[in-house]
C-alpha positions in Angstrom: 0.0 0.0 -0.2 0.9 3.2 -0.7 0.0 4.4 3.0 2.9 2.1 4.5 5.3 3.8 2.1 4.6 7.1 3.6 4.5 6.3 7.1 6.0 9.4 7.7 3.0 11.3 6.2 0.9 9.8 9.2 2.8 12.2 11.9 0.9 14.9 10.2 -2.3 13.0 11.6 -1.6 12.5 15.0 -1.5 15.0 17.9 2.0 13.9 18.8 4.3 11.5 17.9 4.2 8.2 19.6 1.1 9.2 21.6 -0.6 5.8 21.9 -4.2 7.3 21.5 -3.6 8.6 18.0 -1.6 5.9 17.0 -4.3 3.2 18.1 -6.7 5.7 16.3 -4.6 5.7 13.1 -3.8 1.3 12.9 -7.8 0.8 13.7 -8.6 3.5 10.4 -6.1 2.4 8.2 -7.2 -1.3 8.8 -10.7 -0.6 8.2 -11.7 -0.5 11.4 -13.7 2.7 11.4 -16.0 2.3 14.6 -14.7 4.7 16.8 -15.8 7.6 13.8 -19.2 6.4 14.7 -19.2 8.1 17.7 -19.9 11.5 17.6 -17.6 12.1 20.7 -15.3 10.0 19.0 -15.2 12.7 15.8 -15.0 15.7 18.7 -11.8 14.2 20.3 -10.3 13.7 17.0 -11.2 17.2 15.9 -9.9 18.6 19.2 -6.3 16.9 18.5 -6.0 18.3 15.0 -7.0 21.7 16.2 -4.0 21.6 18.6 -1.7 20.4 15.8 -2.8 23.3 13.8 -2.4 26.2 16.6 0.8 24.2 17.5 2.9 24.0 14.3 5.4 26.5 12.9 5.2 27.9 9.8 8.0 26.8 7.4 7.8 29.8 4.6 9.4 28.2 1.5 12.9 30.4 0.4 11.7 30.9 -3.0 8.0 32.4 -3.7 6.5 33.7 -6.6 6.2 38.0 -6.2 2.4 38.4 -7.4 2.8 41.3 -9.6 5.4 42.8 -11.5 6.4 46.8 -11.6 4.4 47.3 -14.1 1.4 46.1 -11.5 0.5 42.8 -14.0 0.5 39.3 -12.7 3.7 37.4 -13.7 1.8 34.2 -13.7 -1.3 33.3 -14.9 -3.0 29.9 -15.3 -6.2 28.3 -16.6 -7.9 29.2 -13.5 -8.0 33.0 -14.8 -11.1 31.6 -17.0 -13.3 30.5 -14.1 -16.2 32.3 -12.2 -15.7 30.7 -8.6 -13.8 33.6 -6.5 -11.9 30.5 -4.9 -10.3 29.7 -7.9 -9.9 33.1 -9.1 -7.7 33.4 -5.9 -5.4 31.2 -7.4 -5.4 32.1 -11.2 -1.9 33.8 -10.6 -0.1 31.1 -8.6 3.0 29.6 -10.5 1.3 26.4 -10.4 0.2 25.3 -13.5 -3.8 24.7 -12.1 -6.5 23.2 -14.3 -10.1 23.1 -12.7 -12.1 20.0 -12.5 -12.9 18.3 -15.7 -12.1 16.5 -19.2 -9.1 18.5 -20.2 -7.0 17.6 -16.5 -8.2 14.1 -16.8 -7.7 13.7 -20.4 -3.9 14.8 -20.1 -3.3 12.8 -16.9 -4.3 9.7 -18.8 -2.2 10.7 -21.9 0.9 11.6 -20.0 0.5 8.9 -17.3 0.9 11.4 -14.7 -0.9 11.2 -11.3 -3.1 14.2 -10.1 -2.9 16.9 -7.4 -5.9 17.8 -6.3 -6.4 20.4 -3.8 -9.8 21.4 -2.2 -11.0 24.5 -0.7 -13.4 27.4 -0.8 -12.9 31.4 -0.9 -13.5 31.6 3.2 -11.2 29.2 4.3 -8.4 30.6 6.5 -6.2 27.0 6.3 -6.9 27.5 2.5 -5.0 31.0 2.1 -2.4 30.0 4.6 -1.4 26.9 2.3 -1.6 29.3 -1.0 0.8 31.6 0.9 3.3 29.1 1.9 3.1 26.4 -1.0 1.3 26.9 -4.1 3.1 30.4 -4.5 6.4 28.6 -4.0 8.1 28.5 -7.3 9.5 25.1 -6.3 6.9 23.4 -5.5 5.0 24.8 -8.7 7.8 23.2 -10.8 7.6 19.7 -9.1 3.6 20.2 -10.2 4.3 20.9 -13.8 7.3 18.2 -14.2 5.2 15.3 -12.1 1.7 15.8 -12.1 -1.8 17.3 -13.1 -2.9 20.0 -10.8 -6.6 20.5 -10.3 -7.9 23.2 -7.9 -11.4 22.7 -6.8 -13.9 25.1 -5.4 -16.0 22.7 -2.9 -18.7 25.3 -2.8 -19.3 24.2 -6.4 -19.0 20.7 -6.2 -19.8 19.3 -3.0 -20.8 15.9 -4.3 -17.0 15.6 -5.8 -15.7 17.2 -2.2 -17.7 14.5 -0.1 -16.5 11.6 -2.0 -12.8 12.5 -1.4 -13.5 13.8 2.5 -14.8 10.4 3.0 -11.5 8.8 1.5 -9.5 11.1 3.9 -11.6 10.5 6.8 -11.4 6.4 6.6 -8.0 6.5 6.2 -6.5 9.6 8.5 -9.1 9.6 11.2 -10.0 13.2 10.2 -11.2 15.6 7.5 -11.4 18.9 6.8 -10.0 22.0 4.6 -7.8 22.4 2.1 -8.6 19.0 1.1 -5.1 17.7 0.1 -5.1 14.0 -2.6 -3.1 12.5 -4.9 -4.9 10.6 -7.6 -4.5 8.0 -10.0 -5.0 9.4 -13.9 -8.3 8.3 -13.4 -9.6 9.5 -10.3 -9.1 6.8 -8.0 -7.7 8.4 -4.4 -3.8 7.1 -4.1 -3.3 8.9 -0.6 -4.7 12.0 1.0 -4.9 14.4 4.1 -5.5 18.2 4.9 -3.4 21.2 5.6 0.3 20.1 4.7 3.4 22.8 5.7 5.7 23.1 2.7 8.6 21.7 4.3 9.6 18.8 6.7 9.9 20.0 10.6 8.4 19.7 13.8 8.1 15.7 12.9 5.5 16.6 10.1 6.0 15.6 6.5 5.9 18.9 4.0 4.1 18.7 0.8 7.2 19.3 -0.9 9.0 16.1 0.5 5.4 14.6 -0.1 5.4 15.5 -3.9 8.6 14.1 -4.3 8.0 10.9 -2.8 4.6 10.2 -4.6 6.0 11.0 -7.8 9.3 8.7 -7.2 6.9 5.8 -6.1 4.5 6.3 -9.0 7.5 6.3 -11.6 8.7 3.0 -10.3 5.4 1.0 -9.8 2.2 2.7 -11.0 0.6 0.0 -12.6 0.8 -1.7 -8.5 -0.4 1.3 -7.2 -3.5 1.9 -9.6 -4.4 -1.7 -8.9 -4.4 -0.9 -4.9 -6.2 2.3 -5.6 -8.8 0.5 -7.5 -9.2 -1.8 -4.9 -9.6 0.8 -2.4 -12.2 2.3 -4.4 -14.4 -0.9 -4.6 -14.0 -1.5 -0.2 -14.9 2.3 -0.3 -18.4 2.0 -2.7 -19.0 -1.1 -0.6 -19.2 0.4 2.8 -20.8 3.5 1.6 -23.6 0.9 -0.2 -23.6 -1.3 2.8 -23.8 1.1 5.9 -26.8 2.6 3.8 -29.8 0.1 2.9 -33.2 -0.1 3.2 -33.1 -4.4 4.4 -34.7 -2.9 7.5 -38.7 -3.2 6.9 -39.6 -1.4 10.0 -39.6 2.5 9.9 -37.2 3.2 13.1 -39.3 4.1 16.8 -39.2 6.1 19.7 -35.7 4.9 21.1 -33.9 7.3 18.5 -35.1 10.4 19.6 -34.6 9.3 23.3 -31.5 8.1 22.6 -30.4 11.1 21.1 -31.8 13.0 23.7 -29.9 10.9 26.5 -27.0 11.3 24.6 -26.9 15.4 24.0 -27.8 15.5 27.9 -24.9 13.9 29.0 -22.5 16.2 26.1 -23.9 19.5 27.3 -21.5 22.0 28.6 -23.7 23.6 31.4 -21.5 26.6 31.8 -21.5 28.2 28.2 -23.8 25.8 26.3 -23.3 23.5 23.3 -21.9 20.1 23.3 -18.2 19.8 22.8 -15.2 22.0 24.8 -13.6 23.4 21.9 -13.5 23.9 19.1 -17.3 24.8 19.3 -19.6 25.1 16.3 -23.5 26.0 16.9 -24.6 23.0 15.9 -28.2 24.3 14.9 -29.5 21.0 13.9 -28.9 19.7 17.4 -30.6 22.3 19.0 -33.6 22.3 16.5 -33.9 18.6 17.5 -34.3 19.7 20.8 -36.5 22.0 20.4 -38.9 19.4 18.8 -38.2 17.8 22.2 -39.7 20.6 23.7 -42.7 20.6 21.9 -43.6 17.2 22.6 -43.1 17.4 26.5 -43.1 21.0 27.1 -44.6 20.2 30.7 -42.0 16.9 31.3 -38.9 17.5 32.9 -37.2 15.9 29.5 -39.0 19.1 27.5 -38.0 22.0 29.9 -34.7 20.5 29.9 -34.5 20.5 26.4 -35.6 23.8 26.3 -32.8 25.0 29.2 -30.4 23.6 26.7 -31.2 25.3 23.8 -31.7 28.7 25.3 -28.2 28.5 27.2 -26.3 27.8 24.2 -28.1 30.5 21.9 -27.4 33.1 24.6 -23.7 32.0 25.0 -23.3 32.0 21.4 -25.2 35.5 20.7 -22.8 37.0 23.7 -19.8 35.6 22.5 -16.9 36.4 20.4 -18.6 34.5 17.6 -20.9 36.9 17.3 -20.0 40.5 15.5 -21.3 42.9 17.9 -20.2 45.7 15.9 -21.4 44.8 12.2 -24.0 42.0 13.2 -23.6 38.0 12.0 -21.6 35.2 13.2 -18.6 33.8 12.9 -18.5 30.0 11.4 -17.1 28.6 15.3 -14.6 29.5 18.1 -11.3 27.9 18.2 -12.1 28.1 22.5 -14.6 26.5 24.9 -16.2 29.8 25.3 -17.7 31.0 21.8 -14.7 33.6 22.7 -12.2 33.6 19.9 -13.5 32.7 16.5 -12.5 31.2 13.4 -13.4 34.9 11.5 -15.2 33.9 8.1 -19.2 34.1 7.7 -20.6 31.8 6.2 -24.4 32.3 4.5 -25.4 28.7 5.6 -24.4 30.0 9.5 -26.1 32.9 9.2 -30.0 31.5 7.9 -29.7 28.3 10.4 -29.0 30.7 13.2 -32.0 33.1 12.5 -33.8 30.1 12.0 -33.1 28.7 15.1 -33.1 32.1 16.9 -36.6 32.5 15.6 -38.0 29.7 16.9 -36.4 30.1 20.2 -37.9 33.4 20.5 -41.5 32.0 19.9 -40.9 29.2 22.1 -39.7 31.4 25.0 -41.0 34.8 23.8 -37.6 36.2 25.3 -36.7 39.4 23.0 -33.1 38.4 23.3 -33.4 35.8 20.5 -35.7 37.9 18.2 -33.0 40.3 18.5 -30.7 38.0 17.9 -32.4 37.1 15.0 -33.0 40.0 13.5 -29.1 40.6 13.8 -28.3 38.2 11.4 -31.0 39.4 8.7 -29.9 43.0 8.9 -26.4 41.3 8.6 -27.1 39.3 5.2 -29.5 42.0 3.9 -26.5 44.9 4.1 -23.5 42.9 3.3 -24.4 39.3 2.0 -27.3 40.7 -0.8 -27.3 41.2 -4.5 -28.9 44.0 -5.9 -31.1 41.2 -7.8 -32.1 39.8 -4.8 -30.4 37.0 -4.0 -27.7 36.0 -1.8 -23.9 35.5 -1.5 -21.9 32.7 0.0 -19.4 33.9 2.8 -16.8 36.8 3.6 -13.3 35.8 4.6 -11.8 35.4 7.7 -8.7 37.0 6.3 -8.4 40.9 5.9 -5.7 43.9 5.3 -5.1 45.4 8.6 -4.5 49.0 6.9 -4.7 50.0 3.2 -1.3 50.1 2.8 -0.5 46.6 4.0 0.9 44.0 2.1 -0.2 41.1 4.1 -3.3 39.9 5.3 -4.3 38.6 8.9 -6.9 36.8 10.2 -9.6 38.7 12.2 -8.0 42.2 11.3 -11.2 43.5 10.1 -12.7 42.6 13.6 -10.6 43.0 16.7 -9.8 46.2 18.5 -6.9 47.5 20.4 -7.3 49.5 23.5 -5.9 52.6 22.2 -8.1 52.1 19.1 -10.8 52.5 21.5 -9.6 55.2 23.5 -9.2 57.4 20.1 -12.7 56.2 19.1 -14.9 56.4 22.2 -12.6 59.8 23.8 -14.5 59.9 27.4 -13.0 57.6 30.0 -15.9 57.0 31.8 -17.6 55.7 28.8 -14.6 53.8 28.0 -14.2 52.4 31.2 -18.1 50.7 31.2 -17.6 49.6 27.5 -14.3 47.9 28.6 -16.0 46.1 31.5 -18.7 45.4 29.5 -17.2 43.7 26.9 -14.1 42.4 28.6 -11.6 44.4 26.9 -8.1 44.6 28.5 -5.3 46.8 27.9 -3.0 44.0 26.9 -5.5 42.4 24.7 -8.2 40.0 25.8 -6.9 36.6 23.2 -5.0 33.9 25.4 -1.9 33.5 23.4 -2.2 29.8 23.1 -5.5 30.4 21.0 -3.3 32.7 18.5 -0.3 30.3 17.1 0.9 33.2 14.2 0.6 36.4 17.3 -2.1 38.1 14.3 -4.4 39.1 17.4 -1.3 39.7 19.6 -3.1 43.2 21.6 -5.9 42.9 20.5 -9.8 42.2 21.6 -12.7 40.2 20.6 -15.2 41.9 22.1 -17.6 39.4 24.1 -20.4 40.3 26.8 -21.3 37.2 29.0 -22.3 38.9 31.7 -26.2 41.0 31.3 -25.8 44.7 31.1 -28.0 44.4 34.6 -24.4 43.3 35.8 -22.7 46.1 34.3 -25.1 48.7 35.8 -24.7 47.3 39.1 -20.8 47.6 39.0 -21.3 51.3 37.9 -24.3 52.2 39.7 -26.3 53.1 36.7 -30.0 51.7 35.1 -29.7 48.9 32.7 -31.3 51.6 30.5 -28.4 53.8 30.6 -26.0 50.7 29.6 -28.2 49.7 26.8 -27.6 52.8 25.3 -24.1 54.1 25.9 -23.0 50.2 24.6 -25.2 51.0 21.6 -24.0 54.2 20.7 -20.2 52.8 21.3 -21.1 50.0 18.8 -22.3 52.4 16.0 -19.3 54.5 16.7 -17.2 51.3 16.0 -18.9 50.2 12.8 -18.5 53.9 11.3 -14.6 53.6 12.2 -14.4 50.3 11.0 -16.0 50.8 7.9 -12.7 52.8 6.9 -10.8 49.5 7.4 -10.2 47.2 4.2 -13.2 44.8 3.9 -12.5 41.0 4.1 -13.2 39.6 0.4 -16.9 38.2 -0.4 -17.1 35.1 -2.1 -19.8 36.5 -4.6 -21.2 33.1 -5.6 -24.8 32.6 -5.3 -25.3 29.1 -4.0 -28.8 27.6 -4.7 -29.0 25.4 -1.8 -27.7 28.2 1.0 -30.1 30.7 -1.2 -33.0 27.7 0.0 -32.1 28.4 3.8 -31.6 32.2 3.3 -35.1 32.1 2.1 -36.4 30.1 4.5 -34.6 32.3 7.4 -36.5 35.4 6.2 -39.8 33.8 5.4 -39.9 32.0 8.9 -38.4 35.5 10.9 -41.2 37.5 8.6 -43.9 35.5 9.6 -43.0 35.0 12.9 -42.4 38.6 13.8 -45.4 39.9 11.3 -42.4 41.7 9.3 -43.5 42.5 5.7 -39.6 43.8 4.7 -39.0 40.2 5.8 -41.1 38.5 3.7 -40.9 40.8 0.7 -37.1 39.7 0.7 -37.7 36.2 0.7 -39.6 36.6 -2.3 -37.0 38.5 -4.5 -34.9 36.1 -3.3 -36.9 33.2 -4.6 -37.9 35.0 -7.5 -34.1 35.1 -8.4 -33.7 31.5 -7.9 -36.5 30.9 -10.3 -35.4 33.1 -12.9 -31.9 32.6 -12.8 -30.9 29.6 -11.4 -33.5 27.0 -12.9 -33.1 25.8 -16.4 -35.5 25.2 -19.1 -36.7 21.8 -18.2 -37.4 22.9 -14.6 -34.2 22.0 -13.3 -32.1 23.6 -10.9 -28.4 24.8 -11.4 -25.9 24.6 -8.5 -25.2 28.1 -8.4 -24.5 31.5 -10.4 -22.0 34.5 -9.7 -22.8 37.9 -8.7 -20.8 40.7 -10.0 -21.8 44.0 -8.8 -25.0 44.6 -10.8 -25.3 42.2 -13.0 -25.2 38.3 -12.6 -23.2 36.1 -14.8 -23.3 32.1 -15.0 -20.9 29.3 -16.5 -21.4 28.2 -20.2 -22.5 25.2 -19.0 -23.8 25.5 -15.5 -23.1 23.2 -12.7 -26.2 20.8 -12.2 -27.8 20.9 -9.4 -27.4 18.5 -6.8 -29.5 17.1 -3.7 -29.0 19.5 -1.6 -29.7 22.3 -4.0 -33.3 20.6 -4.4 -34.0 19.9 -0.6 -33.1 23.2 0.8 -34.8 25.1 -2.1 -37.5 23.0 -0.9 -37.8 23.4 2.2 -37.6 27.7 1.7 -40.8 27.3 -0.2 -42.5 25.4 1.8 -41.6 28.0 4.5 -42.5 31.1 2.0 -45.8 29.6 1.4 -46.8 30.0 5.3 -45.6 33.8 5.0 -47.3 34.7 1.6 -50.0 32.2 1.9 -49.6 32.7 -1.8 -50.2 28.9 -3.4 -47.6 29.2 -6.1 -44.7 28.7 -4.0 -45.9 25.3 -2.7 -46.9 24.4 -6.6 -43.1 25.1 -7.3 -42.2 23.0 -4.2 -44.2 20.0 -5.1 -42.5 20.8 -8.6 -39.1 20.6 -7.7 -39.9 17.5 -5.4 -40.9 15.7 -8.3 -37.7 16.3 -10.1 -35.5 15.5 -7.1 -37.4 12.1 -6.7 -36.5 11.6 -10.3 -32.6 12.5 -10.2 -31.5 11.7 -7.1 -33.8 8.5 -5.5 -31.7 5.5 -5.0 -34.7 2.8 -5.7 -32.7 0.3 -4.1 -31.8 1.1 -1.1 -33.9 3.7 -0.5 -33.1 7.2 0.1 -31.3 10.3 -2.1 -27.9 10.1 -3.5 -26.5 13.5 -3.4 -25.6 13.8 -7.0 -27.3 12.7 -10.0 -25.9 9.8 -12.0 -24.9 11.3 -15.5 -21.6 12.3 -14.0 -18.9 10.3 -15.5 -16.5 11.8 -13.5 -17.6 10.9 -10.3 -16.1 8.2 -9.2 -18.6 7.1 -6.5 -22.4 7.9 -6.2 -22.1 8.9 -2.6 -25.0 9.6 0.2 -24.2 12.3 3.2 -24.8 10.2 5.8 -24.4 12.9 8.9 -26.1 16.4 9.7 -23.2 18.6 9.8 -22.4 22.4 9.3 -25.2 21.9 7.4 -28.2 19.0 7.5 -27.9 16.5 5.3 -30.1 16.6 2.3 -31.9 13.3 3.2 -32.6 14.9 6.8 -34.4 17.8 5.0 -36.1 16.1 2.4 -37.3 13.7 5.2 -39.3 16.7 6.8 -40.0 18.4 3.2 -42.2 14.9 2.3 -44.2 14.7 5.3 -45.0 18.6 4.8 -46.0 18.0 1.7 -48.0 15.3 2.2 -49.6 16.8 4.6 -50.4 20.1 2.1 -51.1 18.4 -0.8 -52.4 14.8 0.6 -49.3 13.2 -1.5 -49.1 10.0 0.0 -46.3 8.6 -2.1 -44.2 11.6 -0.5 -44.8 10.1 2.8 -43.7 6.9 1.6 -40.4 8.0 0.2 -40.0 9.5 3.8 -40.5 6.2 5.4 -38.3 4.8 3.0 -35.4 7.2 3.9 -35.7 6.5 7.6 -35.4 2.7 6.8 -32.4 3.4 5.0 -30.5 5.5 7.4 -32.0 2.6 10.5 -28.6 1.6 11.2 -27.6 5.0 11.9 -30.9 6.7 13.7 -30.5 3.2 16.3 -27.3 3.1 16.9 -25.8 7.0 16.6 -29.1 9.1 16.3 -26.9 12.3 17.6 -24.9 12.1 14.2 -28.6 12.9 12.5 -30.3 15.1 14.7 -32.2 16.9 11.9 -33.2 13.1 10.6 -34.2 12.2 13.9 -36.8 15.6 14.4 -38.1 14.7 11.0 -38.9 10.9 12.4 -40.6 12.7 15.7 -42.8 14.6 12.9 -43.3 11.1 10.9 -45.1 9.6 14.1 -46.1 12.7 15.8 -48.6 14.1 13.1 -48.3 17.8 12.5 -50.9 20.2 13.3 -53.0 21.5 10.1 -54.5 24.9 10.7 -57.1 25.8 8.3 -58.3 29.5 8.3 -61.2 30.6 5.9 -61.3 34.0 5.3 -60.4 36.5 3.2 -56.9 37.8 2.9 -55.7 40.4 4.9 -59.3 40.9 6.7 -58.8 41.9 10.0 -60.5 38.9 11.3 -58.1 36.6 9.5 -55.5 38.9 10.6 -56.1 38.4 14.3 -56.0 34.6 13.9 -52.4 34.5 12.1 -51.4 36.5 14.8 -52.1 33.3 17.2 -50.4 31.2 15.2 -47.9 33.2 15.0 -47.5 32.9 18.8 -47.5 29.4 19.0 -44.2 26.8 18.6 -45.6 24.0 16.2 -42.7 22.5 14.8 -43.6 21.3 11.0 -46.9 22.5 11.1 -49.2 23.0 8.0 -51.3 26.3 7.9 -53.8 27.0 4.8 -55.6 30.1 4.0 -58.9 28.6 2.5 -59.8 31.5 0.8 -61.9 29.8 -1.9 -60.9 27.7 -5.1 -60.4 30.4 -7.4 -58.2 32.3 -4.4 -54.3 32.0 -3.8 -54.9 28.2 -2.5 -56.1 26.9 -5.5 -53.8 24.0 -5.6 -54.7 22.9 -2.5 -58.4 22.9 -3.1 -57.6 20.5 -6.3 -55.8 18.3 -4.2 -58.2 18.2 -0.7 -61.8 18.0 -0.9 -61.7 18.4 3.2 -61.0 22.6 2.1 -64.6 22.7 0.1 -66.0 21.9 3.6 -64.3 25.0 5.4 -66.1 28.2 5.3 -66.6 31.6 7.8 -68.7 31.1 10.1 -71.6 33.8 11.2 -69.7 36.2 9.0 -66.3 35.7 10.7 -63.3 33.8 9.8 -62.6 30.7 11.2 -59.9 28.4 12.4 -60.4 24.5 12.2 -57.5 22.7 14.0 -57.0 19.2 12.3 -54.9 16.1 12.6 -54.8 13.9 9.2 -57.6 16.2 7.9 -60.0 15.1 11.2 -60.3 18.9 12.4 -61.9 20.0 15.4 -65.0 22.3 15.5 -64.0 25.8 14.0 -63.4 28.5 16.2 -63.6 32.1 15.3 -62.0 34.3 18.1 -58.1 34.3 18.7 -58.6 32.9 22.4 -60.4 30.2 21.1 -58.0 29.6 18.9 -55.4 29.6 21.3 -56.9 27.1 23.7 -57.8 24.8 20.3 -53.9 25.0 20.0 -53.0 24.5 23.5 -55.1 21.6 23.7 -57.3 23.2 26.3 -60.1 23.2 24.2 -62.4 19.9 24.9 -64.1 20.1 21.3 -65.1 16.8 20.1 -63.0 15.5 17.1 -64.6 14.4 14.2 -63.5 12.2 11.5 -64.0 14.7 9.2 -65.5 18.1 8.6 -69.1 18.6 9.4 -70.3 20.5 5.9 -73.7 21.2 7.2 -72.5 23.2 10.2 -73.4 27.1 9.7 -71.6 28.7 7.5 -71.9 31.7 4.9 
């Protein structure tokens, strides 16, 4: 095996050379015994080990690097990536490396010249991708090795997450962890030979460097490429077999209640009471876990389980909102914190994080009625509207972690845009007492408040990351003033800092417009717009949805993966990238929420059309559930299925929710049947490790505990109709179905065509009436907000009929 010849490289995968735990883990993985990785706790442990490696490495910069521009201001090097539209690929367009984009030109040349492929995968906002570019891909020495012995390919994982997932799975199973940049050595026919994540440019500190690794693999390929190719093909077959057998529909029964009980019990054990969350460090928001707990609370609001579930959610969300992961000055949230207190973030801001956090904060507000959580949701939506929105209404993908500290700086630093020295704060705030209150409230220190162990490159030395884990009342007590005074002072100071920060060089934005993430953001704006009764949010969701329908949809109705924002215009590839599972699933989710916010049936109609296309393109008829990619890509060596809810929920988890909800809207039993097959296909994971699939476990709860169907018979925008809708806005009802029964010729025409029940639902006594149903068996109608509130709370002891009574009083 090539792995055995690259034994030195395994040091790059270990916490410390020779430490037993990591040696055991590595030996288990290379022998195919990956049971350790099935545990979320084990993944946390591995992640922590790799974080430790990164934090304690030394940068070893190659001696010869390429100057990026000549005295005339023109780049010295330009490669094929200059013709691409991806911001990430364009960042590498002037490397001395002879990069190819992912595609047939590169593959054909690799086969013709019998050269191995060097594949580097990353994304625009990835800090460590920038580090590896600076250290290695601007190195003339490394560029020459690559040109001589390899075909070098650069891939944007956000354009092709399906390809990224294939090779990430390989790296995780052979090294024990993964991440970006993802570094692969492939045969000319794309089978993986060896892989890892970040590599320093040179050997050192017991770790193999990229230059040495490139030389080693090239020599081995020259000597015995036939043997290596055979081994790679056998490894690929093993990987394909594992993927097939791990997710199959052999189980004839849908998993039961034990799944969510086990998920809940595991989360209780992992919960960190002081700062919330379910790991020590690094800490990710993990909104899928929080959404599951909110569903547990909904099912058992008056029991100890439900109360504990809500407590864990609210503590976690409050600590996240108060921590440095939250941009207190400019709004929005960074991707994660590198410490255990949400204090020091990895400063990149991703659209998918904003969307998911906005939705979870909205649900937390509706469940708790605590205005803090509404404020956090509004904070996120303000940031996205201001900084991540194209003029035509779509949403950009991300903002980088790195930026230039000053306009004349020549090197970017992580977090430079977001942090503050004490001297800067003194200059901006001026008043000594104001400064004292502000610094106390946000934990600002003269010497900086970032622990040196969290700043291996000294980029944050003397800097302060604002965080305020104590409420305004503590600051008020400290300075003998009212909370209102503290809040006003803090808000005024933050506004001053925002103005001052606007003078700094901004981090680069990834202006790629990803269909899936726009679907998530549409759902967030629609959900918040409905819950907060905010028409502006709903309009923004409608505008973005219209963009997706017009600019990211092909003539046959299929979705594209992405397009590219360019100031006032939008550009598309000559051959657009086809959408994958998550593009469909996340967009469908967005359309369901948009229907609820607008009660315009056209969005639900489009959701049904997209679901039908998704079923045709991605459904695995043999094993159940959906593939991640369509079956027409000859260069995807494995047709994979994502099997974990991570930074984003997996496409099958969201699809299970969508299928169940669309069935309850449109009476589509075939959709419900597909949801049951998803659960059967993932039954092993759901039964053994449901914490890996909290979003799907939540869908499983919805499958067994039918959602409320709330039909309101009345005129659109009439005061009595709005009064009943206001009650629904204030109820936390996960997965509920809300329909405006405004007549077969109204906006809900599609629903009347699918559900005969609607024909029986009318206003009562000249007033809008609400019917609360489950599986289309409805209670007697109510016409007052008070009675609807009681009905939804289970306090109205009404006899439930088997179907709506068409003969009841109506007009």
